FITOR-375389 format. One line per field, with one value per residue (C-alpha): residue in three letters; x, y, z. Coordinates in steps of 0.2 Angstrom, whole numbers, plus 5000, padded with zeros to 4 digits. Layout:
<recs>
res: c(Ala:...)
xx: c(X:...)
yy: c(Y:...)
zz: c(Z:...)
</recs>
This chain:
<recs>
res: c(Met:Pro:Asp:Asn:Ser:Ala:Ile:Lys:Arg:His:Ser:Phe:Gln:Pro:Gly:Ala:Arg:Ser:Ile:Ile:Gln:Met:Gly:Glu:Gln:Leu:Ile:Gly:His:Pro:Ser:Thr:Ala:Ile:Asn:Glu:Leu:Val:Lys:Asn:Gly:Tyr:Asp:Ala:Asp:Ala:Leu:Tyr:Cys:Lys:Val:Tyr:Phe:Ser:Tyr:Ser:Ser:Asp:Pro:Ser:Glu:Ser:Phe:Ile:Val:Val:Phe:Asp:Asp:Gly:Ser:Gly:Met:Ser:Ala:Arg:Thr:Leu:Phe:Gly:Asp:Trp:Leu:Lys:Pro:Ser:Val:Ser:Ser:Lys:Arg:Gln:Ala:Gly:Ser:Lys:Ser:Ile:Lys:Phe:Gly:Arg:Asn:His:Leu:Gly:Ser:Lys:Gly:Ile:Gly:Arg:Leu:Ala:Ala:Met:Ala:Leu:Gly:Glu:Lys:Val:Thr:Val:Val:Ser:Arg:Lys:Ala:Lys:Thr:Thr:Lys:Tyr:Asn:Trp:Ile:Thr:Ile:Asn:Arg:Glu:Ala:Phe:Lys:Glu:Glu:Val:Leu:Leu:Ser:Glu:Ile:Asp:Phe:Pro:Gly:Asp:Lys:Ile:Ser:Asp:Phe:Leu:Ser:Leu:Phe:Thr:Glu:Lys:Asp:Leu:Ile:Lys:Glu:Arg:Asn:Ala:Lys:Val:Asn:Asp:Pro:Leu:Gln:His:Phe:Leu:Glu:Val:Thr:Lys:Leu:Asp:Ser:Phe:Glu:Asn:Gly:Thr:Leu:Ile:Ile:Val:Glu:Ser:Leu:Asp:Ser:Ser:Val:Leu:Lys:Ile:Leu:Met:Glu:Asp:Tyr:Asn:Gln:Leu:Glu:Leu:Pro:Asp:His:Ser:Arg:Ser:Phe:Glu:Ser:Thr:Arg:Phe:Tyr:Lys:Ala:Leu:Ala:Thr:Leu:Ile:Thr:Pro:Leu:Ser:Leu:Asn:Ala:Glu:Ile:Gln:Lys:Glu:Leu:Gln:Gln:Lys:Lys:Leu:Ile:Asp:Val:Gln:Asn:Val:Ile:Glu:Val:Ser:Glu:Ser:Ile:Phe:Ser:Ile:Glu:Tyr:Gly:Thr:Asn:Leu:Leu:Pro:Asp:Gln:Lys:Ser:Asp:Glu:Val:Asp:Trp:Leu:Pro:Val:Glu:Pro:Val:Pro:Ile:Gln:Ser:Val:Tyr:Asp:Tyr:Arg:Val:Tyr:Gly:Lys:Val:Ser:Asn:Gln:Gly:Asp:Val:Gln:Gly:Phe:Leu:Ser:Tyr:Lys:Arg:Leu:Ile:Asp:Asp:His:Lys:Glu:Glu:Arg:Phe:Glu:Ile:Leu:Asn:Gln:Glu:Tyr:Ile:Asn:Lys:Ser:Asp:Val:Gln:Ile:Gly:Leu:Phe:Gly:Asn:Gly:Glu:Glu:Val:Asn:Glu:Thr:Gly:Glu:Tyr:Tyr:Phe:Asp:Ile:Arg:Ile:Tyr:Asp:Ile:Gly:Glu:Lys:Asp:Asn:Leu:Glu:Lys:Leu:Ala:Lys:Glu:Ala:Arg:Leu:Lys:Ser:Ala:Ser:Glu:Phe:Arg:Ser:Val:Phe:Lys:Asn:Phe:Gln:Gly:Met:Arg:Ile:Ser:Lys:Asn:Gly:Phe:Gly:Val:Lys:Pro:Tyr:Gly:Asp:Glu:Val:Glu:Asp:Trp:Ile:Asn:Leu:Ser:Lys:Ala:Arg:Val:Gln:Asn:Pro:Gly:Lys:Asn:Val:Asn:Thr:Asn:Gln:Ile:Leu:Gly:Tyr:Val:Phe:Leu:Tyr:Ser:Pro:Glu:Asn:Asp:Asn:Leu:Glu:Glu:Lys:Thr:Asn:Arg:Glu:Gly:Phe:Leu:Glu:Asn:Arg:Ala:Phe:Gln:Gln:Val:Arg:Ala:Thr:Met:Val:Glu:Ile:Phe:Ser:Leu:Leu:Gly:Lys:Arg:Arg:Tyr:Asn:Tyr:Arg:Leu:Leu:His:Gly:Ile:Gly:Arg:Thr:Pro:Thr:Ser:Lys:His:Gln:Arg:Pro:Asp:Phe:Asp:Glu:Tyr:Leu:Gly:Asn:Leu:Leu:Asn:Leu:Asn:Ala:Thr:Ser:Gln:Ile:Leu:Ser:Tyr:Ser:Gln:Lys:Phe:Met:Lys:Glu:Val:Thr:Thr:Ser:Met:Asp:Asn:Ile:Glu:Glu:Ser:Leu:Ser:Phe:Ser:Glu:Arg:Leu:Ala:Ser:Leu:Gly:Ser:Gly:Ile:Glu:Leu:Val:Tyr:His:Glu:Met:Ala:Gln:Pro:Ile:Ser:Gly:Leu:Arg:Thr:Thr:Lys:Ser:Ser:Leu:Asp:Leu:Lys:Ile:Ser:Lys:Ile:Asp:Pro:Asn:Val:Leu:Asp:Asn:Tyr:Val:Lys:Asp:Ile:Thr:Ala:Leu:Gln:His:Ala:Thr:Asp:Val:Leu:Thr:Gln:Leu:Arg:Ser:Ser:Leu:Gln:Pro:Ala:Ile:Gly:Arg:Ser:Arg:Ser:Lys:Lys:Phe:Asn:Pro:Tyr:Ile:Thr:Phe:Leu:Lys:Val:Cys:Asn:Leu:Tyr:Lys:Ser:Asp:Ile:Glu:Glu:Asn:Gly:Ile:Ser:Ile:Ile:Ala:Glu:Asn:Arg:Leu:Ala:Asn:Phe:Glu:Ile:Ile:Asp:Leu:Glu:Tyr:Ala:Phe:Trp:Ile:Ala:Phe:Leu:Asn:Ile:Ile:Asn:Asn:Ala:Ile:Tyr:Trp:Leu:Lys:Lys:Ser:Glu:Lys:Ser:Gly:Glu:Ile:Arg:Phe:Tyr:Ile:Glu:Gln:Glu:Ala:Phe:Val:Ile:Ser:Asn:Ser:Gly:Pro:Tyr:Ile:Asn:Asp:Glu:Leu:Ile:Asp:Gln:Ile:Phe:Asn:Tyr:Gly:Val:Thr:Thr:Arg:Pro:Glu:Lys:Asn:Ala:Thr:Gly:Leu:Gly:Leu:Ser:Phe:Thr:Gln:Ser:Ile:Leu:Ser:Arg:Asn:Asn:Trp:Ser:Ile:Ser:Ala:Glu:Asn:Arg:Ile:Asp:Gly:Pro:Ala:Phe:Ile:Ile:Lys:Lys:Asp:Ser:Asn:Gly)
xx: c(5646:5631:5632:5624:5624:5614:5599:5584:5575:5557:5548:5529:5517:5500:5485:5475:5464:5476:5473:5456:5462:5474:5462:5443:5442:5458:5447:5433:5422:5419:5423:5442:5444:5436:5448:5465:5461:5460:5476:5485:5481:5487:5503:5504:5505:5488:5479:5460:5453:5436:5424:5404:5394:5383:5367:5355:5341:5350:5369:5376:5374:5381:5396:5411:5425:5437:5449:5466:5476:5492:5506:5498:5507:5519:5516:5530:5523:5506:5512:5526:5525:5506:5504:5519:5507:5516:5529:5531:5543:5536:5540:5559:5562:5557:5550:5540:5530:5543:5534:5529:5537:5524:5525:5518:5501:5502:5516:5510:5508:5489:5481:5481:5470:5456:5445:5440:5431:5419:5414:5416:5426:5438:5448:5464:5467:5482:5493:5508:5509:5516:5512:5500:5493:5483:5489:5474:5471:5454:5454:5438:5438:5427:5444:5454:5441:5444:5457:5473:5489:5489:5504:5487:5477:5481:5468:5467:5478:5486:5489:5476:5472:5454:5449:5431:5431:5436:5413:5408:5413:5408:5424:5433:5420:5418:5435:5438:5423:5411:5392:5387:5385:5377:5375:5394:5398:5385:5395:5411:5405:5394:5408:5422:5431:5432:5449:5463:5480:5490:5479:5471:5454:5448:5433:5422:5407:5395:5394:5395:5378:5386:5390:5373:5365:5376:5371:5352:5350:5358:5347:5332:5340:5341:5319:5314:5305:5320:5327:5344:5350:5362:5372:5387:5381:5380:5394:5406:5404:5409:5423:5429:5427:5436:5449:5454:5449:5465:5475:5468:5468:5486:5495:5483:5488:5505:5503:5498:5511:5525:5516:5517:5533:5529:5539:5550:5547:5532:5531:5523:5514:5507:5512:5501:5502:5500:5483:5474:5456:5442:5424:5410:5396:5379:5367:5357:5358:5342:5336:5350:5345:5350:5363:5373:5380:5383:5400:5400:5416:5422:5423:5432:5422:5411:5410:5428:5431:5417:5419:5416:5431:5447:5463:5477:5498:5514:5518:5536:5549:5550:5530:5530:5512:5515:5496:5485:5467:5454:5437:5422:5407:5400:5400:5406:5421:5433:5450:5464:5476:5494:5496:5509:5508:5523:5527:5534:5514:5506:5518:5516:5496:5487:5478:5493:5504:5518:5534:5528:5537:5551:5557:5554:5572:5568:5563:5545:5544:5529:5543:5537:5516:5501:5485:5468:5454:5436:5424:5406:5390:5378:5365:5360:5347:5353:5372:5366:5360:5373:5385:5376:5373:5394:5392:5382:5370:5351:5347:5351:5343:5355:5370:5367:5364:5380:5390:5382:5391:5408:5410:5423:5441:5451:5471:5479:5495:5506:5488:5474:5463:5467:5451:5443:5446:5433:5423:5417:5430:5422:5428:5447:5452:5439:5433:5413:5423:5431:5413:5403:5414:5413:5400:5404:5422:5423:5419:5413:5415:5398:5406:5421:5429:5445:5464:5479:5493:5505:5518:5533:5546:5544:5529:5531:5537:5517:5514:5496:5488:5486:5470:5468:5461:5472:5488:5495:5493:5512:5520:5521:5503:5498:5512:5497:5482:5488:5494:5476:5469:5478:5477:5458:5458:5466:5452:5439:5441:5445:5429:5419:5425:5423:5405:5402:5411:5401:5381:5381:5371:5357:5340:5332:5312:5302:5303:5285:5277:5266:5268:5258:5245:5236:5252:5256:5239:5238:5257:5248:5233:5245:5256:5239:5238:5225:5208:5214:5232:5222:5212:5224:5234:5217:5216:5235:5235:5221:5228:5244:5233:5225:5242:5249:5234:5235:5253:5251:5235:5249:5262:5251:5246:5263:5267:5253:5259:5277:5269:5258:5277:5284:5269:5271:5289:5284:5267:5283:5295:5282:5275:5291:5291:5271:5275:5292:5280:5267:5279:5287:5269:5266:5282:5277:5261:5266:5281:5262:5251:5256:5250:5233:5216:5215:5195:5200:5215:5206:5199:5218:5225:5212:5217:5237:5232:5223:5235:5251:5236:5237:5256:5258:5246:5255:5274:5266:5260:5274:5286:5276:5280:5300:5304:5296:5305:5318:5334:5348:5358:5361:5360:5354:5336:5323:5309:5298:5297:5298:5283:5273:5274:5267:5252:5249:5246:5232:5226:5208:5205:5213:5203:5186:5187:5194:5210:5221:5239:5252:5272:5282:5291:5308:5309:5308:5326:5328:5340:5348:5358:5351:5339:5324:5315:5314:5308:5293:5290:5287:5276:5265:5260:5259:5246:5238:5233:5229:5219:5208:5207:5201:5189:5182:5180:5168:5175:5187:5204:5222:5238:5253:5273:5286:5303:5305:5321:5333:5316:5304:5286:5271:5253:5236:5218:5209:5207:5218:5227:5221:5233:5233:5240:5250:5267:5261:5257:5274:5273:5270:5250:5244:5230:5216:5206:5191:5193:5196:5210:5218:5236:5245:5259:5262:5269:5279:5287:5291:5299:5309:5315:5319:5329:5340:5344:5348:5332:5317:5299:5287:5270:5262:5245:5245:5233:5229:5229:5241:5260:5273:5291:5305:5323:5342:5348:5363:5372:5368)
yy: c(6229:6221:6209:6194:6186:6198:6194:6185:6168:6163:6149:6147:6145:6135:6138:6125:6123:6118:6100:6101:6109:6093:6081:6085:6096:6089:6073:6075:6061:6050:6033:6040:6044:6024:6020:6029:6019:6003:6006:6013:5994:5984:5996:5990:5971:5965:5952:5960:5973:5975:5992:5994:6008:6011:6022:6032:6046:6051:6059:6056:6036:6037:6029:6020:6006:6000:5988:5979:5965:5973:5974:5989:6006:6006:6023:6031:6028:6035:6048:6054:6051:6048:6067:6074:6077:6076:6068:6047:6036:6028:6044:6036:6027:6008:6010:5993:5986:5975:5958:5955:5965:5978:5992:6005:6013:6028:6043:6061:6059:6065:6049:6048:6062:6054:6051:6068:6071:6057:6062:6074:6063:6049:6037:6025:6011:6001:5984:5979:5959:5954:5969:5968:5985:5997:6015:6025:6042:6052:6069:6079:6088:6104:6109:6111:6127:6137:6154:6148:6140:6122:6121:6126:6110:6094:6080:6064:6050:6034:6017:6006:5986:5986:6000:5995:6007:6023:6020:6015:6022:6041:6049:6043:6047:6065:6064:6060:6074:6061:6056:6040:6029:6012:6005:6006:5998:5983:5982:5978:5966:5956:5956:5955:5967:5974:5964:5958:5952:5966:5979:5995:5999:6019:6022:6038:6045:6058:6055:6068:6074:6071:6051:6049:6057:6044:6030:6033:6036:6020:6011:6020:6016:5997:5999:6002:5989:5982:5966:5970:5981:5972:5983:5976:5994:6004:6017:6014:5997:5998:6010:5996:5984:5994:5997:5980:5972:5976:5966:5950:5956:5960:5943:5937:5951:5948:5930:5931:5942:5933:5915:5928:5932:5951:5953:5941:5942:5949:5960:5953:5960:5948:5930:5917:5921:5938:5938:5955:5956:5966:5961:5977:5979:5989:5989:5995:5975:5968:5953:5957:5952:5963:5953:5949:5954:5950:5954:5953:5949:5960:5954:5962:5964:5950:5953:5957:5936:5937:5950:5951:5960:5961:5973:5968:5971:5983:5999:5998:6013:6019:6023:6008:5998:5979:5966:5955:5958:5946:5943:5930:5943:5926:5908:5900:5913:5916:5922:5934:5942:5952:5971:5983:6004:6010:6028:6038:6032:6044:6058:6069:6069:6084:6079:6074:6089:6091:6084:6073:6058:6070:6064:6045:6040:6048:6038:6037:6047:6033:6019:6003:6000:5986:5986:5976:5984:5973:5978:5973:5975:5983:5987:5969:5960:5943:5947:5954:5935:5929:5938:5937:5916:5917:5928:5917:5932:5926:5940:5952:5965:5958:5959:5976:5982:5975:5980:5997:5998:5997:6001:6013:6015:6013:6016:6005:6008:5993:5983:5995:6008:6025:6037:6044:6038:6026:6034:6053:6057:6043:6050:6055:6048:6059:6041:6052:6064:6054:6042:6058:6064:6044:6032:6016:6017:6022:6014:6025:6024:6014:6001:5994:5986:5993:5995:6003:5993:6003:5999:6006:6013:6010:6022:6035:6048:6048:6059:6055:6072:6076:6075:6061:6061:6058:6063:6078:6081:6081:6074:6056:6056:6065:6053:6037:6047:6051:6029:6026:6037:6027:6010:6015:6020:6007:5993:6004:6002:5984:5980:5990:5979:5961:5968:5972:5958:5946:5958:5962:5978:5976:5979:5961:5957:5955:5937:5938:5942:5927:5919:5925:5909:5916:5918:5900:5895:5906:5898:5880:5886:5892:5875:5867:5858:5845:5848:5836:5845:5863:5854:5847:5861:5875:5861:5863:5883:5885:5872:5884:5898:5891:5888:5904:5913:5903:5908:5925:5923:5917:5929:5942:5934:5930:5951:5953:5944:5952:5970:5963:5956:5975:5980:5971:5975:5994:5991:5982:5996:6005:6001:6004:6021:6024:6007:6016:6034:6023:6014:6033:6039:6026:6026:6048:6043:6033:6043:6059:6048:6055:6070:6063:6068:6050:6051:6051:6039:6022:6027:6034:6019:6008:6020:6017:5996:5997:6007:5997:5981:5991:5992:5974:5968:5980:5974:5955:5956:5964:5951:5939:5947:5951:5934:5939:5955:5942:5946:5936:5932:5915:5916:5909:5907:5896:5885:5883:5903:5904:5894:5899:5917:5911:5904:5922:5930:5917:5917:5926:5912:5899:5907:5906:5888:5881:5876:5869:5873:5860:5861:5850:5856:5847:5862:5876:5876:5870:5882:5880:5893:5894:5909:5908:5919:5901:5891:5907:5906:5886:5886:5901:5891:5875:5883:5892:5876:5867:5881:5881:5861:5862:5877:5867:5852:5862:5854:5859:5851:5853:5858:5850:5854:5840:5834:5815:5808:5825:5829:5844:5838:5850:5838:5842:5833:5840:5829:5817:5824:5815:5800:5803:5818:5819:5816:5831:5845:5854:5855:5870:5874:5860:5864:5853:5870:5874:5890:5900:5910:5895:5897:5880:5891:5893:5874:5876:5892:5883:5870:5880:5893:5878:5865:5884:5883:5864:5858:5847:5843:5829:5824:5809:5805:5796:5790:5808:5816:5823:5828:5839:5832:5845:5838:5843:5838:5825:5834:5850)
zz: c(4476:4488:4501:4493:4511:4516:4505:4517:4511:4510:4508:4504:4518:4511:4515:4524:4507:4495:4504:4498:4481:4479:4486:4482:4465:4456:4457:4441:4447:4463:4454:4451:4467:4472:4458:4465:4483:4474:4463:4480:4488:4471:4474:4494:4486:4490:4484:4484:4487:4495:4491:4498:4495:4509:4503:4516:4516:4532:4523:4542:4541:4524:4522:4512:4514:4505:4511:4504:4511:4508:4516:4527:4534:4549:4562:4555:4537:4540:4552:4542:4525:4521:4530:4517:4500:4484:4490:4483:4482:4466:4460:4455:4440:4437:4455:4458:4475:4486:4488:4469:4459:4454:4441:4453:4446:4458:4458:4458:4479:4481:4479:4495:4497:4484:4498:4503:4485:4493:4511:4526:4537:4531:4542:4539:4547:4542:4552:4546:4547:4566:4575:4587:4585:4574:4566:4566:4557:4555:4545:4543:4527:4534:4544:4529:4522:4534:4533:4542:4537:4533:4548:4562:4556:4567:4566:4579:4576:4587:4589:4596:4598:4595:4583:4581:4598:4586:4579:4597:4610:4612:4619:4602:4592:4599:4597:4580:4578:4571:4575:4580:4565:4569:4551:4553:4564:4559:4542:4550:4563:4549:4535:4549:4544:4562:4562:4551:4550:4538:4527:4526:4529:4523:4530:4522:4531:4528:4510:4501:4490:4473:4478:4488:4471:4458:4470:4468:4452:4444:4459:4450:4434:4440:4447:4431:4421:4410:4414:4402:4419:4431:4445:4430:4423:4436:4436:4451:4450:4428:4435:4444:4431:4417:4431:4427:4413:4404:4418:4409:4394:4393:4396:4382:4369:4373:4373:4354:4349:4354:4347:4330:4333:4333:4349:4359:4376:4387:4398:4413:4426:4435:4441:4448:4465:4463:4453:4458:4462:4467:4477:4476:4488:4493:4503:4489:4480:4478:4490:4503:4522:4535:4543:4526:4514:4495:4490:4471:4461:4447:4432:4417:4402:4398:4380:4375:4369:4354:4340:4320:4318:4326:4322:4336:4335:4342:4338:4338:4343:4326:4323:4313:4315:4315:4316:4309:4305:4310:4300:4311:4304:4296:4303:4288:4285:4298:4292:4296:4287:4290:4286:4291:4292:4292:4298:4285:4277:4286:4294:4282:4281:4285:4299:4309:4315:4304:4311:4324:4320:4313:4297:4299:4306:4324:4339:4343:4358:4366:4365:4361:4365:4358:4352:4351:4345:4344:4332:4332:4318:4331:4315:4310:4321:4316:4319:4336:4340:4333:4345:4359:4358:4355:4373:4381:4382:4385:4368:4355:4366:4382:4370:4366:4382:4391:4374:4378:4396:4389:4373:4368:4365:4380:4385:4401:4409:4418:4418:4424:4414:4412:4415:4404:4389:4382:4398:4398:4383:4371:4356:4359:4342:4332:4323:4323:4311:4300:4302:4296:4279:4274:4285:4275:4277:4297:4310:4328:4344:4346:4337:4346:4361:4362:4369:4369:4379:4388:4402:4413:4409:4390:4389:4404:4393:4392:4407:4418:4423:4440:4442:4436:4424:4406:4399:4394:4376:4374:4359:4365:4367:4349:4343:4348:4344:4324:4326:4330:4315:4303:4310:4311:4293:4287:4296:4291:4272:4272:4283:4270:4255:4266:4268:4252:4246:4255:4254:4271:4277:4264:4270:4276:4272:4286:4295:4300:4280:4276:4259:4242:4243:4228:4219:4223:4217:4200:4196:4198:4187:4175:4177:4171:4191:4192:4202:4214:4216:4220:4229:4241:4239:4246:4260:4266:4261:4274:4287:4287:4289:4304:4311:4308:4316:4330:4331:4330:4345:4355:4354:4355:4373:4375:4373:4384:4396:4393:4396:4413:4418:4417:4426:4441:4441:4439:4455:4464:4464:4466:4480:4492:4493:4500:4510:4519:4521:4529:4542:4544:4547:4560:4570:4571:4576:4591:4597:4598:4608:4624:4618:4614:4625:4633:4627:4610:4612:4609:4593:4588:4592:4583:4567:4571:4572:4557:4546:4553:4546:4529:4530:4535:4520:4506:4512:4512:4495:4491:4498:4486:4470:4475:4465:4448:4445:4435:4442:4433:4447:4457:4476:4492:4494:4502:4490:4505:4507:4488:4486:4501:4493:4478:4487:4496:4480:4477:4496:4492:4481:4491:4508:4497:4491:4509:4499:4511:4509:4518:4515:4521:4538:4537:4520:4532:4532:4517:4504:4487:4478:4462:4452:4462:4448:4437:4454:4455:4436:4439:4458:4448:4434:4443:4458:4445:4439:4453:4461:4444:4444:4461:4461:4445:4456:4467:4484:4497:4492:4498:4488:4494:4493:4499:4496:4488:4484:4481:4471:4473:4475:4471:4471:4474:4477:4461:4445:4437:4421:4404:4405:4385:4386:4403:4391:4380:4392:4393:4375:4368:4365:4373:4386:4391:4398:4386:4388:4372:4378:4385:4378:4385:4386:4405:4408:4392:4399:4414:4406:4398:4410:4421:4409:4407:4425:4423:4431:4424:4428:4425:4427:4435:4442:4460:4471:4481:4462:4450:4455:4448:4451:4448:4451:4445:4430:4431:4422:4430)
</recs>
């Protein structure tokens, strides 16, 4: 017999590149990597996480910062278990966080390598509470691309009292094989992230071109003249929003199901003292000062609260479905009905894998789970306007834009969204195929906002792929998909019947079609109307026609103004690149002065001075236009500066006509938090009117801006407003200008936009001329 004791033993010796493959190459989209880092913070009992992106045309100055205030890592953890990929204590059944008892989101042991998919250098700084020093480590991804064994690669890490020195001291920067990054140092100081009591700070330097490309493409889209775009629609923010939306929704759906007696006990994910939140920031946010960082709270999907139809309920351990179908499509017809689908009704259907649910008696491998699906009739404009009003959005187009950003059928696990369902993989239930076969009785992915809610350990047979891009296509996942197909089938049929019953979806007539007055007069003649009635009717119809003509003309003018506004936005954004180019050229020329023949130096300096003057003028003009871009986000601003920006737009008229601008000094440091765009519009219309009438007076005058009893006042030395019209000048179409193209829309629009932001405006004649008073509503 052979001597088995003499057989040699062997083991794998992984190459350095295996780390790259486990980290960078397993992450599909950069936003997935960010989500993994945020989820690690959640697992560490963090109450909040901050995510910041800094774009730079110089990749070496770009960076990402992810900070959480969780429990932090000890030296033993960071320099020990953290450096052991695929080793994870979270893999144990029922694994929960220590402080808040949260179900752990990560269990693969490679989420810690996700940051390597974002940039060249990853620095982790962590600190446990009640410790004096920080633990840090810097990993240079490029080192793992060498054809050597993993055991031959090392990187720096230690304890440190002031970790900011890692980015400021030359010796430490060299030790980390990094470069000086002034913007990063400035960011840490401004945000006060240069020190913390407990938590983990992850800094990624020298971002990948793929990350920089996504940031710039999103920013370029935001710069287009389209008011419906906002940072909430950008890919990184959107990924974070869809990640945390189920956190709030899962408690709501369980509460409803408990009230409806479909479940007995709620699966509590987080209690009030452990609510988790995320803040997002980037240097690409507009109107952000160099010494400030605007943190945007990452909010759940904003239109989940409104819908036309809703189907929600639970799927039992046996695969049976119990739920409710709610109708809110019509304002005066809200109702709800109960439904049930037994798995025996669909286990033998041809489009469902034979034996997927056994013979109907076997336990559903997926386990019990819940669902909540909202459906929208987005094809009818009047309904979009209704939905926009219910969602507190400004218009039907804004609702459509917001809805488009978040539409789809998603899956959540333990309160967090699971990619790519509803995002990169929109139609994982094959709804489009069913809709093509029968459009009326099926809905598509662009009509729904829905979630499947899964929990640990009940639904752990649904196993996530190693790359965090969805679940393995095992039996449990196929059961979920088959069940969702049946739910949508039932929903589509009942929605179809409801729309048919109420005549929804018929082609409407044009709202702009005028009444047929000829037909009306013909009917009067057929009814033997008297000559007096005919004469009166003709006169009245003539007045109506004239009024409708005037309205159409005003609407046409408004459309031209809207187009002009879009043009101004385009010009504003297009000016940025040439201004930057001029500044760069000026700096480059300054550096070359020493190389120029002294005989031509004077002319050369004059040319540079002229170049700088032109650049300053363009910069000032762009700054004056900035508030006109119509940003919908309230922020801190100085009305005094906004007023001067508007005056700068009329600089030529003001100088040519000798008009003085007098602004009260105490306003110079007076700031408010509100929508600057509303004030810019108000100042623009008031100053435009003031200059018009001051020019008519053919003598020098003045425009004044001051504060009076908590109200802003803009007055001028021009002619008084007609006393008979002063109470009507803010009404639509009222104007005292004699020109034919005068519309009377400016002050009406001014009052409208101020009113929407809880400000009022009035006018009065004072001793020194007409004055416009803007003040906060008492109930605002």
